[in-house]
Structure formats: structure tokens, C-alpha cells
N, C-alpha and C positions, 0 to 999 in steps of 0.2 A: 640806513647807513650810507654815507657818501663815499664814493670811490676816490682813491688817490690818483688814479690815472685820468688824464683829461680826454674827453671825447670831443672830436672836432665838430663844432657847430659854428658859431660866429668867431672868427679869429680874434684873439686878444692882442696879437702883435702883427702888424703889417710891415713887411720889408719891401721897399721899392728900390729897384735898380735901374738907373738911367742908361741910355745908349751913348754912342759916340757924341762928344761935344755937348752933352746934356748940361754940364755945369755952366756952359756959356748960354745955351738956349733956354735952360731952366724948364723944359717941358715937363719932365718928371719931378725934378727937384722942387719946382714951384707948386706942383700938384701935391706932393708929399708934405710940404710945409703947410699948405692950406688944410690938408687932411688932418695933420697933427693938431692944428688949432680946433678943428671941428670935433675931433675925437677926444680931446683933453678931458671934458667933463665925464666921459664914460670910463676913463681909465685905460682905454685901449692905447697901446704903444704904436707909434708910427716912426719908422726909421728910413733913411735914404742912404744909398751908396752909389757911386759911379761904377760902371761896368768893370773897371780894372781893379776894384777893391773886393774881389770875391773872398779872399781870406778873412777880411773883417766881417763881411756879411755872413759867412759860414760860422764864424766864432759866435756872433750874436744869435744866429738861428739855433745853434746847438745849445747855447746857454738858455734861451727862452724855452725850447722844448724840454730841456733838463729840469726846468722849474715848473713844468706842467702847463705852460702856456700853449694855446693853440696858435697856429702860425699860417699866415698867407704870405706868399712870395709873388711879387708883381714886377715884371721886367718889360721894358720897351726896347725894341730893336736889338742891339747887341746886349742890352741889359736883360732881355729875355733869355738869350744864350747863357749869360752869367747866372741868372736865377735857376735855369735848368741844371747847370753844372753844380751849383750849391745844393740843390734838392737831391741830386744823385748821391751826395755824401751825407745825407741826414738819416737819422733813425727817428721815427715818429710819424705823425700825420700832418700833411701840408696841403693847403689849397694853393695850387700853382697856376698863375695867370700869365700868359705870354701875350703882350700887346704888340701886334705887328712884328713878330720876331724875325730877326735876321741872324743867321749863323756866322760866327767868327771863323776865319780860316783855321782849319784843324785837319787832323788825319781823317781820311774817309771813313774809317771804322767807327768814329764817334757818331756818325749819322745813322748807324744801324741800331744804336741804343734806343730802346723804347722808353716808356714812362719810368721815372724814378720810383723805387719801391715806396718811398715816403709820400709820393703824390697821391693822396686819396681822391682828388678831383683835379683834372687838368682842363683849363679853359684857354682857348686860342681865339684872340680877337684879331681878325684879319682886315687889312685896309687895302682896297683896290680902288684908287681914286677915280672919281668921275672926271675931274679936270686935273691931271697930273701937274705937279709943280717941281721945284728944285729938290724938295725933300724926297719926292718919289724917285727922282733920278739918283739921289744918293743911296736910297734903299736898293734900287736896281743894281747899282755898282756893288753894294754889299752882298747881294745875292750871288753875283758873278764871282766875287772874291771869296766868299765863304761857302759857296756851294748850295745855297737855298735855305731851306727850313728843316730843322731836325725832325726826325720821325716822331718823337714824343708830341710835337705840336701838330703834325699831320694826322696823328691818331688820337687827338684830344677827345675827352668826353663830350665836349661841346665846342663848336666853332661859331663865333658871331662874325658874320660877313658884313663889312661896312663899305660905303662908297667914299670914305674920308681919305684925306692925305696922310702920309706917314707922320708928319709933324703933329697931328691933332690927337695927342695922347688923351687929353681931357674928354674930347668927343668920343673916342673909342671906349673909354671907361664907362661912359653913359649910354653907349649904343646897346639896343636891345636885340637879343637873338630871337630865334623862331619860337622859343618857349616864353618870350616876354620878359626874360631877365637880362640885366646888364651885368658887367663885371662888378659895378658898385652894388648891385642887388645881391650878388653872391657874397660879397664882403659883409653886407648888412644882415642878410637873412640866414646865411650859413648854407651848409650842404644838405642834400637829401639824406634821410636816415638810411 
């Protein structure tokens, strides 16, 4: 007999949230569009939101979880901050991926919050560039303005350290961690039982 409740394995819906100016740079937007084309034959849904549209991302996430879909939320820079805030308001199981997260300016108490209850697995992909460029200076300014990285990312189930620049979202998604898995692998293979 099949269960009516979904168990999180491979996400059936992926929600990408881009950072500041992503609609202009298209780092995450372009990746999500390519991913949508790639996933279309499998029926997996892929959606994109800019970091300032958290209410719309939350509404979609709640709707998908309510329909029994499994869900992955992937955010870059300020988009990771937004993905974390959305996940904190969800009921259900979520694969939460922060790609070089940068906290938005907020009350200091928000940094004390740990992982969201809905986050069954938290992956933090961190970029410390070998040859810093303008994007890394923007990230550094964001760290100063926002206060760094939220505790949920600092205490992630896994952290993948890269030597990439902050702008290289696609490279960070493909970067492999100590266990040999990348963020793309987590999306494709699912979570450990």
C-alpha cells in the first residue's frame, strides 16, 4: 500500500532564489532556466525568484508541499538568506542549499536561529576565491552590512569549500565536497535515508 505522505528523496520541485542584482547578472536566473529545460522531461518543476520576492516563493513552496511534492530550496548570496527565511516558515521536509550565503541586514537575534524545522538537510557551499575580483568585494561589503553568515549555514550538515569567486554560481553548484557529492548531486540523488 502506498503512503499518501511524501518522503524526501529526489526533490520534485526546485526553487531557486537569486541574490542582489541577479536579474541583471542572470547568475541564478540563467542557471534556473537551463535547469528547467533539462528537467522538463522528468516532470520536475523548477522555479526562480529574486531575493525580494520571498512572499511569492513561500506561497509556491507551501502549495508544493501541500500537494505532496518534495522540495529543494537553493539560494545564492542574499538569495540564500531569503531561502532560509522561507524555510523557517514551512511545514514539511526541505533540502536547503545555501550557495555562498550572505545575510541581509537584520536584527541580531535572527542570527541566533538555527536550522529551520523543515530543513531535513542543510548544505552550505562556500566560496573563498583564490583570486578575488569585484564580486568578492561586493560579498565582503555584504558581510559587513549584514553581519556575516547565519548560524544555520555555519552549522550545516555539510559544507563544500570552494576556491571560486562569488559570482560563479554554476561552478559552486558543481563543486564536490569531501564526500564526493556536489549540490547538483544532492538534487539528483536525494538525501541519505
